[in-house]
N, CA, C and O atoms as a MOPAC input file, in Angstrom:
PM7 MOZYME 1SCF
protein

 N     46.39600 1   298.80400 1   294.69500 1
 C     47.61800 1   299.56800 1   295.48600 1
 C     46.93200 1   300.85300 1   295.59000 1
 O     46.09500 1   300.79500 1   294.69000 1
 N     46.79700 1   302.10500 1   296.24300 1
 C     46.14500 1   303.10700 1   296.08500 1
 C     47.45200 1   304.10000 1   296.26100 1
 O     48.50500 1   303.83800 1   296.84200 1
 N     47.04300 1   305.41400 1   295.53600 1
 C     48.36000 1   306.30400 1   295.68400 1
 C     49.37400 1   306.29300 1   296.78200 1
 O     50.56800 1   306.00500 1   296.85800 1
 N     48.25300 1   306.80600 1   297.77900 1
 C     49.50000 1   306.56500 1   299.07200 1
 C     50.11400 1   305.22900 1   299.28700 1
 O     51.31400 1   305.26400 1   299.56100 1
 N     49.46500 1   303.87400 1   299.21200 1
 C     50.42600 1   302.66300 1   299.31800 1
 C     52.21200 1   303.08200 1   298.13000 1
 O     53.40100 1   303.09400 1   298.44600 1
 N     51.67200 1   303.28300 1   297.13500 1
 C     52.55300 1   303.78700 1   296.43700 1
 C     53.60600 1   304.45700 1   296.70100 1
 O     54.76800 1   304.08600 1   296.53700 1
 N     52.99300 1   306.08400 1   297.37400 1
 C     53.89900 1   306.98300 1   297.74700 1
 C     54.58300 1   305.96900 1   298.89100 1
 O     55.64500 1   305.39900 1   298.64100 1
 N     53.94200 1   305.80400 1   300.07000 1
 C     54.78800 1   305.06600 1   301.14500 1
 C     55.84900 1   303.84400 1   300.43700 1
 O     56.74400 1   303.48700 1   301.20300 1
 N     55.83500 1   303.12800 1   298.96700 1
 C     56.75500 1   301.59400 1   298.50800 1
 C     57.52200 1   303.02700 1   298.13800 1
 O     58.66600 1   303.04500 1   298.59100 1
 N     57.23400 1   303.94200 1   297.58600 1
 C     58.83600 1   304.90100 1   296.62900 1
 C     59.79900 1   305.36700 1   298.12500 1
 O     60.93200 1   305.29200 1   298.60100 1
 N     58.79600 1   305.74000 1   298.33500 1
 C     60.12800 1   306.55400 1   299.90200 1
 C     60.69800 1   305.15600 1   300.63800 1
 O     61.87800 1   304.94300 1   300.91800 1
 N     59.67900 1   304.35000 1   300.85400 1
 C     60.62100 1   303.35100 1   301.47500 1
 C     61.68500 1   302.47500 1   300.88400 1
 O     62.57200 1   301.94400 1   301.55300 1
 N     61.49900 1   302.32500 1   299.23500 1
 C     62.66000 1   302.03800 1   298.92000 1
 C     63.61800 1   302.88400 1   298.21700 1
 O     64.40700 1   302.49900 1   297.35500 1
 N     63.51800 1   303.74700 1   298.53900 1
 C     64.63900 1   305.33600 1   298.50400 1
 C     65.20000 1   305.05300 1   299.87400 1
 O     66.38200 1   304.99000 1   300.21300 1
 N     64.39100 1   304.93600 1   300.40500 1
 C     65.31000 1   305.14900 1   301.85300 1
 C     65.63900 1   303.94900 1   302.61200 1
 O     65.87800 1   303.97500 1   303.81900 1
 N     65.65000 1   302.71400 1   301.76800 1
 C     66.73500 1   301.75800 1   302.41500 1
 C     67.87800 1   301.30500 1   301.56600 1
 O     68.72400 1   300.47800 1   301.90600 1
 N     67.79200 1   302.11200 1   300.10500 1
 C     68.71800 1   302.24800 1   299.40800 1
 C     68.07900 1   301.13500 1   298.16300 1
 O     68.95600 1   300.42300 1   297.67400 1
 N     66.88100 1   300.95300 1   297.69700 1
 C     66.32000 1   300.16200 1   296.68200 1
 C     66.66100 1   301.26600 1   295.58100 1
 O     66.85200 1   300.54100 1   294.60400 1
 N     66.79700 1   302.18600 1   295.27000 1
 C     67.01600 1   303.19800 1   294.26300 1
 C     68.61600 1   303.84200 1   293.87200 1
 O     69.30000 1   304.35500 1   294.75800 1
 N     68.91800 1   303.77800 1   292.97200 1
 C     68.69300 1   304.10200 1   291.79400 1
 C     68.56500 1   302.56400 1   290.81300 1
 O     69.48100 1   301.75300 1   290.67700 1
 N     67.56500 1   302.48900 1   290.37800 1
 C     67.93600 1   301.11200 1   289.48900 1
 C     68.02500 1   301.58900 1   287.76100 1
 O     67.13300 1   301.92500 1   286.98300 1
 N     69.16200 1   301.48000 1   287.62500 1
 C     70.03700 1   301.98900 1   286.08300 1
 C     71.37900 1   301.76900 1   286.48300 1
 O     72.02500 1   301.66800 1   287.52600 1
 N     71.61000 1   301.72000 1   284.84100 1
 C     72.64800 1   301.72300 1   284.43100 1
 C     73.08700 1   302.30700 1   283.77300 1
 O     72.36200 1   303.05000 1   283.11200 1
 N     74.85300 1   302.32600 1   283.50600 1
 C     75.18900 1   303.07700 1   282.54200 1
 C     75.41300 1   302.46400 1   281.18800 1
 O     75.92800 1   301.37200 1   280.94600 1
 N     74.82200 1   303.57500 1   280.14100 1
 C     75.13700 1   303.11900 1   279.20600 1
 C     76.67600 1   303.53000 1   278.41300 1
 O     77.38800 1   304.50900 1   278.63700 1
 N     76.91600 1   302.25400 1   277.28500 1
 C     78.39700 1   302.51300 1   276.46100 1
 C     77.69300 1   303.59300 1   275.69600 1
 O     76.47700 1   303.73700 1   275.56600 1
 N     78.61700 1   304.29000 1   275.23600 1
 C     78.62400 1   305.23500 1   274.75000 1
 C     78.43300 1   305.17700 1   273.17800 1
 O     78.23200 1   306.20100 1   272.52600 1
 N     78.50800 1   303.90100 1   272.60500 1
 C     78.80500 1   303.29500 1   271.46400 1
 C     77.15300 1   302.78000 1   271.15300 1
 O     76.71300 1   302.55800 1   270.02500 1
 N     76.45600 1   302.66800 1   272.30200 1
 C     75.22300 1   302.09000 1   272.05700 1
 C     74.32500 1   302.84100 1   271.65500 1
 O     73.96900 1   303.90500 1   272.16300 1
 N     73.81000 1   302.18400 1   270.47800 1
 C     72.32300 1   303.15500 1   270.14000 1
 C     71.09000 1   302.94900 1   271.19100 1
 O     70.77000 1   301.83500 1   271.60700 1
 N     70.63000 1   303.80600 1   271.45600 1
 C     69.17900 1   303.39500 1   272.57200 1
 C     68.38600 1   304.74100 1   272.51100 1
 O     68.58100 1   305.78900 1   271.89500 1
 N     67.61800 1   304.40500 1   273.20200 1
 C     66.26100 1   305.42100 1   273.15400 1
 C     66.98200 1   306.60800 1   273.99600 1
 O     66.67200 1   307.72700 1   273.58700 1
 N     67.68300 1   306.58900 1   274.85000 1
 C     67.59700 1   307.52800 1   275.75800 1
 C     68.83700 1   308.40000 1   275.33900 1
 O     69.83400 1   308.13100 1   274.67000 1
 N     68.42500 1   309.51200 1   275.95800 1
 C     69.59500 1   310.40100 1   275.72200 1
 C     70.60500 1   310.78700 1   275.98700 1
 O     71.41800 1   311.37800 1   275.27600 1
 N     70.67400 1   310.41400 1   277.31600 1
 C     71.77100 1   310.16800 1   278.31800 1
 C     72.58800 1   309.05200 1   278.15000 1
 O     72.66000 1   308.19900 1   277.26500 1
 N     73.28900 1   309.27600 1   279.36500 1
 C     74.30700 1   307.89800 1   279.13800 1
 C     73.82300 1   306.75800 1   280.61200 1
 O     74.20400 1   305.69100 1   281.09200 1
 N     73.02000 1   307.55500 1   280.81200 1
 C     72.36000 1   306.56600 1   282.18100 1
 C     70.72800 1   306.04200 1   281.79100 1
 O     69.83900 1   306.86500 1   281.57100 1
 N     70.51200 1   304.63400 1   281.75000 1
 C     69.37700 1   304.38500 1   281.48000 1
 C     69.18800 1   303.50900 1   282.58000 1
 O     70.09000 1   302.89500 1   283.15100 1
 N     67.36900 1   303.46100 1   282.99300 1
 C     66.64900 1   303.03000 1   283.42700 1
 C     66.53100 1   301.50200 1   283.80000 1
 O     66.36200 1   300.73000 1   282.85600 1
 N     66.60000 1   300.99200 1   285.05400 1
 C     66.02600 1   299.35000 1   284.75100 1
 C     65.00100 1   299.07700 1   285.33300 1
 O     64.77000 1   299.37000 1   286.50600 1
 N     64.18200 1   298.41900 1   284.50600 1
 C     62.90800 1   297.79700 1   285.46800 1
 C     63.23500 1   296.97400 1   286.63900 1
 O     63.06800 1   297.06500 1   287.85500 1
 N     63.94100 1   295.85500 1   285.54900 1
 C     64.81800 1   295.12700 1   286.93900 1
 C     66.31400 1   294.99800 1   286.81800 1
 O     67.00400 1   294.68400 1   285.84900 1
 N     66.53200 1   295.21700 1   287.64800 1
 C     68.80900 1   295.55600 1   287.35600 1
 C     69.06100 1   294.25200 1   287.59900 1
 O     68.03600 1   293.80600 1   288.11400 1
 N     69.94700 1   293.32400 1   287.49700 1
 C     70.89300 1   292.65800 1   287.60900 1
 C     70.67300 1   292.33900 1   289.33900 1
 O     70.25000 1   291.25700 1   289.74700 1
 N     71.06500 1   293.55600 1   290.28800 1
 C     71.41900 1   293.28300 1   291.46100 1
 C     69.89900 1   293.77600 1   292.27000 1
 O     69.89800 1   294.47000 1   293.28700 1
 N     68.50400 1   293.20200 1   291.51000 1
 C     67.23200 1   293.29400 1   292.15000 1
 C     66.81600 1   294.16900 1   292.26500 1
 O     65.71100 1   294.01900 1   292.78500 1
 N     67.19000 1   295.85100 1   291.94800 1
 C     66.35200 1   296.74500 1   292.05400 1
 C     65.16800 1   297.01500 1   291.23100 1
 O     64.80900 1   296.32100 1   290.28000 1
 N     64.70700 1   297.85400 1   291.57500 1
 C     63.54000 1   298.09700 1   290.39400 1
 C     63.32500 1   299.64600 1   290.34800 1
 O     63.16300 1   300.25000 1   291.40900 1
 N     63.31800 1   300.28100 1   289.19400 1
 C     62.57300 1   301.59600 1   289.39500 1
 C     61.61600 1   302.34000 1   289.67500 1
 O     61.75300 1   302.38300 1   290.89800 1
 N     60.73300 1   302.97000 1   289.44900 1
 C     59.56600 1   303.92000 1   290.09000 1
 C     58.57600 1   302.94500 1   289.28900 1
 O     57.65100 1   302.33900 1   289.83000 1
 N     58.92500 1   302.86900 1   287.79500 1
 C     57.78000 1   302.29400 1   287.39600 1
 C     58.12500 1   300.55800 1   287.24000 1
 O     57.43300 1   299.85800 1   286.50000 1
 N     58.88100 1   300.19000 1   287.76400 1
 C     59.14700 1   298.85400 1   287.85600 1
 C     58.72700 1   298.37000 1   289.17600 1
 O     58.37500 1   297.19800 1   289.31200 1
 N     58.73800 1   299.02600 1   289.95400 1
 C     57.64600 1   298.66800 1   291.36100 1
 C     56.35700 1   298.18800 1   290.94500 1
 O     55.62400 1   297.74000 1   291.82700 1
 N     56.00000 1   298.20000 1   289.90100 1
 C     54.10900 1   298.22500 1   289.72300 1
 C     54.27300 1   297.04700 1   288.79700 1
 O     53.16700 1   296.64300 1   288.43700 1
 N     55.27300 1   296.35700 1   288.28800 1
 C     55.17500 1   295.13100 1   287.52700 1
 C     55.32200 1   294.14200 1   288.27800 1
 O     56.10700 1   293.90000 1   289.19400 1
 N     54.37200 1   293.50500 1   287.74000 1
 C     54.54500 1   291.71200 1   288.58600 1
 C     54.98300 1   291.17600 1   288.02000 1
 O     54.74600 1   291.07200 1   286.81600 1
 N     55.96600 1   290.49700 1   288.74700 1
 C     56.96000 1   289.10900 1   288.29000 1
 C     56.47000 1   288.48400 1   287.12800 1
 O     57.13300 1   288.21400 1   286.12600 1
 N     55.17500 1   288.25100 1   287.33200 1
 C     54.34400 1   287.23700 1   286.02100 1
 C     54.32800 1   288.24100 1   284.83400 1
 O     54.11700 1   287.72700 1   283.73500 1
 N     54.49200 1   289.41700 1   284.86400 1
 C     53.94200 1   290.00400 1   283.55500 1
 C     55.35700 1   290.75400 1   283.41100 1
 O     55.37300 1   291.65100 1   282.56800 1
 N     56.42900 1   290.53500 1   284.04600 1
 C     58.11300 1   291.29400 1   283.25600 1
 C     58.39000 1   290.41600 1   281.97000 1
 O     58.01000 1   289.26200 1   281.77200 1
 N     59.16200 1   291.25200 1   281.11700 1
 C     60.02300 1   290.80800 1   280.16300 1
 C     60.84300 1   291.36800 1   280.05000 1
 O     60.68100 1   292.58700 1   279.98500 1
 N     62.04600 1   290.87400 1   279.97000 1
 C     63.36000 1   291.33300 1   279.68300 1
 C     63.46000 1   292.53100 1   278.54700 1
 O     64.40700 1   293.31500 1   278.48800 1
 N     62.09600 1   292.54200 1   277.47600 1
 C     62.05400 1   293.50600 1   276.42700 1
 C     61.64900 1   294.36200 1   276.65800 1
 O     61.48300 1   295.07500 1   275.66800 1
 N     61.28200 1   294.85300 1   277.72800 1
 C     61.12400 1   296.03800 1   278.51600 1
 C     62.21200 1   296.96000 1   278.27400 1
 O     62.34300 1   298.02100 1   277.66200 1
 N     63.07500 1   296.06300 1   279.08000 1
 C     64.50300 1   296.87100 1   279.07300 1
 C     64.69200 1   298.06500 1   277.91400 1
 O     64.60600 1   297.74300 1   276.72900 1
 N     64.94100 1   299.39400 1   278.27800 1
 C     65.16100 1   300.15800 1   277.16600 1
 C     64.36700 1   300.51900 1   276.85700 1
 O     64.60000 1   301.02000 1   275.75700 1
 N     63.05900 1   300.67700 1   277.20600 1
 C     61.78300 1   301.03000 1   276.57100 1
 C     61.19300 1   302.05000 1   277.31900 1
 O     61.35700 1   301.83600 1   278.52000 1
 N     60.50800 1   303.18100 1   277.06500 1
 C     60.49000 1   303.55700 1   277.90600 1
 C     58.92500 1   303.29100 1   278.45400 1
 O     58.14600 1   302.60000 1   277.79800 1
 N     58.51700 1   303.97300 1   279.84800 1
 C     57.63400 1   303.76800 1   280.95400 1
 C     56.13500 1   303.91500 1   280.17800 1
 O     55.06200 1   303.35200 1   280.39400 1
 N     56.56300 1   304.96900 1   279.13500 1
 C     55.07200 1   304.79400 1   278.41200 1
 C     54.83200 1   304.02000 1   277.20500 1
 O     53.70100 1   304.08700 1   276.72300 1
 N     55.75000 1   303.26400 1   276.61100 1
 C     55.51300 1   302.32300 1   275.62300 1
 C     54.68600 1   301.17900 1   275.78000 1
 O     54.47400 1   300.71200 1   276.89900 1
 N     54.25700 1   300.74700 1   274.86300 1
 C     53.16600 1   300.23600 1   274.96400 1
 C     53.49000 1   298.96300 1   275.95400 1
 O     52.96800 1   298.90900 1   277.06800 1
 N     54.40900 1   297.91500 1   275.46700 1
 C     54.87600 1   297.36700 1   276.03200 1
 C     54.82000 1   296.98600 1   277.73800 1
 O     54.45200 1   296.00900 1   278.38900 1
 N     55.31800 1   298.14300 1   278.01100 1
 C     55.69400 1   298.63300 1   279.84700 1
 C     54.40600 1   298.76400 1   279.94600 1
 O     53.76500 1   297.83200 1   280.43200 1
 N     53.72200 1   299.99000 1   279.49400 1
 C     52.22600 1   300.06200 1   279.97400 1
 C     51.43600 1   299.06500 1   279.98800 1
 O     50.51500 1   299.35800 1   280.75100 1
 N     51.21400 1   297.54200 1   279.35300 1
 C     50.66300 1   296.79200 1   279.52700 1
 C     50.89000 1   295.99600 1   280.68200 1
 O     49.89900 1   295.47800 1   281.19600 1
 N     52.00600 1   295.80000 1   281.18400 1
 C     52.86500 1   295.14000 1   282.23600 1
 C     52.33000 1   295.45600 1   283.96100 1
 O     51.86200 1   294.78000 1   284.87700 1
 N     52.72400 1   296.90400 1   283.73400 1
 C     51.99000 1   297.76500 1   284.97200 1
 C     50.63900 1   297.80000 1   285.12800 1
 O     49.80600 1   297.77500 1   284.22200 1
 N     50.40100 1   297.87000 1   286.55000 1
 C     49.11000 1   298.03200 1   287.20300 1
 C     49.66400 1   299.23200 1   288.10300 1
 O     50.69000 1   299.25200 1   288.78300 1
 N     48.37200 1   300.56600 1   287.85500 1
 C     48.68200 1   301.41200 1   288.07100 1
 C     48.15800 1   301.76100 1   289.68300 1
 O     47.36900 1   300.83800 1   289.88100 1
 N     48.16400 1   302.04100 1   290.10100 1
 C     48.10200 1   302.36200 1   291.64300 1
 C     46.29900 1   303.20200 1   291.01300 1
 O     46.01100 1   303.73100 1   289.94000 1
 N     45.71200 1   303.03000 1   291.90500 1
 C     44.48800 1   303.47200 1   292.11100 1
 C     44.54900 1   305.38100 1   292.17100 1
 O     44.92800 1   305.95100 1   293.19400 1
 N     44.27600 1   305.86600 1   291.38100 1
 C     44.47400 1   307.74500 1   291.17400 1
 C     45.54600 1   308.16600 1   290.53600 1
 O     45.67500 1   309.35300 1   290.23400 1
 N     46.26600 1   307.43400 1   290.30800 1
 C     47.73100 1   307.33700 1   289.16600 1
 C     47.74000 1   306.95400 1   287.74800 1
 O     47.89900 1   305.82000 1   287.29600 1
 N     47.52700 1   308.16900 1   287.03600 1
 C     47.69900 1   308.27100 1   285.70500 1
 C     48.84400 1   307.73000 1   285.41700 1
 O     49.83800 1   307.79000 1   286.14200 1
 N     48.74900 1   306.96300 1   283.94600 1
 C     50.13300 1   307.02700 1   283.28000 1
 C     51.03100 1   308.06100 1   283.14000 1
 O     52.24100 1   307.87100 1   283.26300 1
 N     50.37700 1   309.53000 1   282.80400 1
 C     51.15500 1   310.19300 1   282.69100 1
 C     51.68200 1   310.62300 1   283.56700 1
 O     52.76200 1   311.20600 1   283.47400 1
 N     50.93000 1   310.41100 1   284.84000 1
 C     51.14600 1   311.19300 1   286.43800 1
 C     53.04700 1   310.13300 1   286.61400 1
 O     54.15300 1   310.65000 1   286.77900 1
 N     52.63300 1   308.29600 1   286.46200 1
 C     53.66600 1   307.30600 1   286.46200 1
 C     55.06400 1   308.29000 1   286.01400 1
 O     56.06100 1   308.60800 1   286.66300 1
 N     54.57100 1   308.64200 1   284.40500 1
 C     55.78700 1   309.14000 1   283.54500 1
 C     56.61100 1   310.21900 1   284.14900 1
 O     57.78400 1   310.44500 1   283.85000 1
 N     55.90100 1   310.86900 1   285.02500 1
 C     56.53300 1   312.05400 1   285.86400 1
 C     57.16800 1   311.33700 1   286.64800 1
 O     58.38400 1   311.51300 1   286.71900 1
 N     56.67800 1   310.55400 1   287.27700 1
 C     57.08300 1   309.94200 1   288.81100 1
 C     58.48300 1   309.26200 1   288.04000 1
 O     59.55700 1   309.42500 1   288.61800 1
 N     58.46400 1   308.68500 1   287.05200 1
 C     59.73400 1   307.96400 1   286.67400 1
 C     60.68000 1   308.84800 1   286.01100 1
 O     61.65300 1   308.33200 1   285.46300 1
 N     60.55400 1   309.89200 1   285.99000 1
 C     61.43800 1   311.03400 1   285.21700 1
 C     62.30400 1   311.44900 1   286.43000 1
 O     63.52200 1   311.59100 1   286.54700 1
 N     61.30400 1   311.59400 1   287.26800 1
 C     62.19700 1   311.82100 1   288.33900 1
 C     63.37000 1   310.86400 1   288.90800 1
 O     64.42500 1   311.33700 1   289.33100 1
 N     63.19300 1   309.96400 1   288.89100 1
 C     63.83200 1   308.80900 1   289.65200 1
 C     64.94900 1   308.67100 1   288.64300 1
 O     66.08200 1   308.41100 1   289.04800 1
 N     64.65100 1   308.86100 1   287.08100 1
 C     65.55000 1   308.69000 1   286.41300 1
 C     66.55600 1   309.99100 1   286.39200 1
 O     67.72600 1   309.98800 1   286.00900 1
 N     65.88100 1   310.98600 1   286.84700 1
 C     66.79000 1   312.19300 1   286.53100 1
 C     67.42100 1   312.37800 1   287.84500 1
 O     68.39700 1   313.08400 1   287.59500 1
 N     67.40600 1   312.14900 1   289.03300 1
 C     68.27300 1   311.29300 1   290.32600 1
 C     68.95200 1   310.61600 1   289.92900 1
 O     70.14400 1   310.92500 1   289.94200 1
 N     68.52200 1   309.32100 1   289.36400 1
 C     69.73500 1   307.95500 1   289.04000 1
 C     71.12500 1   309.04400 1   288.28300 1
 O     72.19000 1   309.41600 1   288.77600 1
 N     70.40300 1   309.33800 1   286.68800 1
 C     71.55000 1   310.06300 1   286.11500 1
 C     72.29900 1   310.79900 1   286.93300 1
 O     73.48000 1   310.45300 1   286.97300 1
 N     71.87700 1   312.04200 1   287.84700 1
 C     73.01200 1   312.73900 1   288.38100 1
 C     73.83700 1   312.04100 1   289.14600 1
 O     75.04000 1   312.30000 1   289.14800 1
 N     73.18600 1   310.83000 1   290.07800 1
 C     74.16800 1   309.97900 1   290.94300 1
 C     75.00000 1   309.26000 1   290.56600 1
 O     76.01100 1   309.07100 1   291.24300 1
 N     74.80400 1   308.67200 1   289.39500 1
 C     75.65700 1   307.92300 1   288.66900 1
 C     76.83200 1   308.71700 1   288.02600 1
 O     77.95100 1   308.68500 1   288.53700 1
 N     76.63700 1   309.23800 1   287.20200 1
 C     77.55500 1   310.24000 1   286.95600 1
 C     78.80900 1   311.21100 1   287.54900 1
 O     79.92300 1   311.47000 1   287.09400 1
 N     78.08100 1   311.63700 1   288.81000 1
 C     78.48000 1   312.04800 1   289.40900 1
 C     79.71200 1   311.20400 1   290.57100 1
 O     80.77700 1   311.59900 1   291.04600 1
 N     78.72200 1   309.52300 1   290.74700 1
 C     80.01900 1   308.89600 1   291.53200 1
 C     79.14100 1   308.89000 1   292.43700 1
 O     79.34400 1   307.84900 1   293.06200 1
 N     78.06700 1   309.56400 1   293.00000 1
 C     77.74500 1   310.03300 1   294.59000 1
 C     76.38900 1   308.97100 1   294.62900 1
 O     75.81600 1   308.41000 1   293.69500 1
 N     76.08700 1   308.93300 1   296.30700 1
 C     75.12000 1   308.41500 1   296.73400 1
 C     73.74700 1   308.60800 1   296.05400 1
 O     73.71700 1   309.50800 1   295.21500 1
 N     72.81500 1   308.04800 1   296.23000 1
 C     71.59500 1   308.01200 1   295.95700 1
 C     70.92300 1   309.14500 1   296.45100 1
 O     70.78900 1   309.00500 1   297.66700 1
 N     70.36300 1   310.37600 1   295.99000 1
 C     69.86000 1   311.73700 1   296.96400 1
 C     68.68100 1   311.75900 1   297.46500 1
 O     67.87300 1   312.66200 1   297.24700 1
 N     68.41300 1   310.47800 1   298.39400 1
 C     67.04400 1   310.36100 1   299.30800 1
 C     66.21100 1   311.41600 1   299.41800 1
 O     65.17500 1   311.47900 1   298.75500 1
 N     66.61900 1   312.43600 1   300.35100 1
 C     65.62300 1   313.72300 1   300.78400 1
 C     65.36900 1   314.44100 1   299.56800 1
 O     64.21700 1   314.81900 1   299.35600 1
 N     66.44000 1   314.72700 1   298.59200 1
 C     65.65000 1   315.42200 1   297.17100 1
 C     64.88100 1   314.67200 1   296.40900 1
 O     64.15600 1   315.19600 1   295.56400 1
 N     64.93400 1   313.08400 1   296.63000 1
 C     64.16700 1   312.74800 1   295.40400 1
 C     62.62400 1   312.61800 1   296.29800 1
 O     61.56300 1   312.68200 1   295.67700 1
 N     62.65100 1   312.44800 1   297.66700 1
 C     61.22900 1   312.18200 1   298.35900 1
 C     60.38400 1   313.61900 1   297.84100 1
 O     59.34900 1   313.71600 1   297.18300 1
 N     61.49400 1   314.93100 1   298.56600 1
 C     61.33000 1   316.20400 1   297.87100 1
 C     60.43200 1   316.46800 1   296.98300 1
 O     59.40500 1   317.11300 1   297.19200 1
 N     60.83600 1   315.89300 1   295.75900 1
 C     60.18600 1   316.20300 1   294.19300 1
 C     59.26800 1   314.90100 1   294.18800 1
 O     58.52400 1   314.78800 1   293.21300 1
 N     59.24900 1   314.41200 1   294.66400 1
 C     57.61200 1   313.69700 1   294.86400 1
 C     56.68000 1   314.16400 1   295.39900 1
 O     55.54900 1   314.22300 1   294.91700 1
 N     57.10400 1   314.65800 1   296.73100 1
 C     55.73600 1   315.61000 1   297.20200 1
 C     55.67400 1   317.06000 1   296.43000 1
 O     54.66400 1   317.74100 1   296.60400 1
 N     56.74700 1   317.56100 1   295.56300 1
 C     56.05800 1   318.51300 1   294.50200 1
 C     55.31600 1   317.96200 1   293.76900 1
 O     54.21600 1   318.47100 1   293.98300 1
 N     55.24100 1   317.33800 1   293.13700 1
 C     54.09600 1   316.81700 1   292.33700 1
 C     52.62100 1   316.83400 1   292.37000 1
 O     52.03300 1   316.15300 1   293.21000 1
 N     51.75800 1   317.80700 1   291.22800 1
 C     50.50500 1   317.41000 1   291.60300 1
 C     49.66500 1   316.49400 1   292.34700 1
 O     48.88500 1   316.76100 1   293.26100 1
 N     49.99100 1   315.15600 1   291.72100 1
 C     49.86300 1   313.72500 1   292.47400 1
 C     49.61900 1   313.59900 1   293.74600 1
 O     48.75100 1   313.10800 1   294.46700 1
 N     50.44500 1   314.07300 1   293.82700 1
 C     50.90700 1   313.91400 1   295.48200 1
 C     50.87400 1   314.70100 1   296.15100 1
 O     51.64400 1   314.61100 1   297.10700 1
 N     50.04600 1   315.84000 1   296.06800 1
 C     49.75000 1   317.45700 1   296.83300 1
 C     49.23800 1   316.93600 1   297.94400 1
 O     48.76800 1   315.80500 1   298.06300 1
 N     49.33100 1   317.77200 1   298.76600 1
 C     49.00500 1   317.35700 1   300.46500 1
 C     48.95800 1   316.10600 1   300.93000 1
 O     48.16100 1   315.85600 1   301.83400 1
 N     49.77600 1   315.11500 1   300.41900 1
 C     49.99600 1   313.78000 1   300.99500 1
 C     51.37700 1   313.47200 1   301.55700 1
 O     52.43400 1   313.80900 1   301.02400 1
 N     51.23200 1   312.70100 1   302.85000 1
 C     52.06600 1   312.40700 1   303.75000 1
 C     52.49900 1   310.97700 1   303.72800 1
 O     51.57800 1   310.17900 1   303.55400 1
 N     53.32600 1   310.63300 1   303.82200 1
 C     54.17600 1   309.52100 1   303.41600 1
 C     53.56000 1   308.67100 1   304.91300 1
 O     53.78600 1   309.29000 1   305.95200 1
 N     52.90600 1   307.48600 1   305.04300 1
 C     53.10700 1   307.06500 1   306.40800 1
 C     54.00700 1   306.24400 1   306.73900 1
 O     54.12000 1   305.83600 1   307.89500 1
 N     54.82100 1   305.86300 1   305.71200 1
 C     56.59000 1   305.23700 1   306.12300 1
 C     56.96400 1   306.58100 1   307.30000 1
 O     56.35600 1   307.62700 1   307.52500 1
 N     58.27700 1   305.98800 1   307.91400 1
 C     59.15100 1   306.86200 1   308.41900 1
 C     60.43000 1   307.04600 1   307.88400 1
 O     61.47100 1   306.70700 1   308.44700 1
 N     60.33500 1   307.63600 1   306.69600 1
 C     61.64000 1   307.80600 1   305.59800 1
 C     62.81100 1   308.52800 1   306.45700 1
 O     62.72400 1   309.58600 1   307.08100 1
 N     63.93300 1   307.66700 1   306.32000 1
 C     64.84300 1   307.57600 1   306.77000 1
 C     65.78000 1   309.37000 1   306.14800 1
 O     65.27900 1   309.60500 1   305.04800 1
 N     66.46500 1   310.11400 1   306.37200 1
 C     67.02000 1   311.03700 1   305.84600 1
 C     68.33200 1   310.99800 1   304.48400 1
 O     68.50500 1   311.68300 1   303.47500 1
 N     69.16700 1   309.67200 1   305.18100 1
 C     70.01800 1   309.16400 1   304.09400 1
 C     69.44600 1   307.49500 1   304.30500 1
 O     68.63700 1   306.79700 1   304.91700 1
 N     70.74800 1   307.47600 1   303.10600 1
 C     70.44100 1   305.89300 1   302.68500 1
 C     72.37000 1   305.26100 1   303.06300 1
 O     73.52200 1   305.64700 1   303.26400 1
 N     71.38700 1   303.92600 1   302.92200 1
 C     73.03400 1   303.13700 1   303.26700 1
 C     73.73800 1   303.63400 1   302.63800 1
 O     74.92500 1   303.30700 1   302.66200 1

């Protein structure tokens, strides 16, 4: 997968309502996450987060859940797109998580336009234009 194909996948997933892939963590749960919202590489409803989109089904293991995208077990399964580094993926995943945290805590819909704008502001996607036609809002 190329960097542009990954950008297109992120935009298409966002536009189609495929994000966020996250869940609210009960307050009494001890977890890596400092917030009450945690990303799901694979959610029960079939969604995948930004990093989860890069984990082939045959490499997915539920033990990955509640581990950061830069953990050894997750990085070993991820197939990084050409031109994307693990550090850049961590930044992209953080964008997903930040928007997921905000919308789930506020009980609001996924902010597609803001998410895409935040991606296009990243150095790794600088001067790139998605080839998909993103909808302005999600269903």
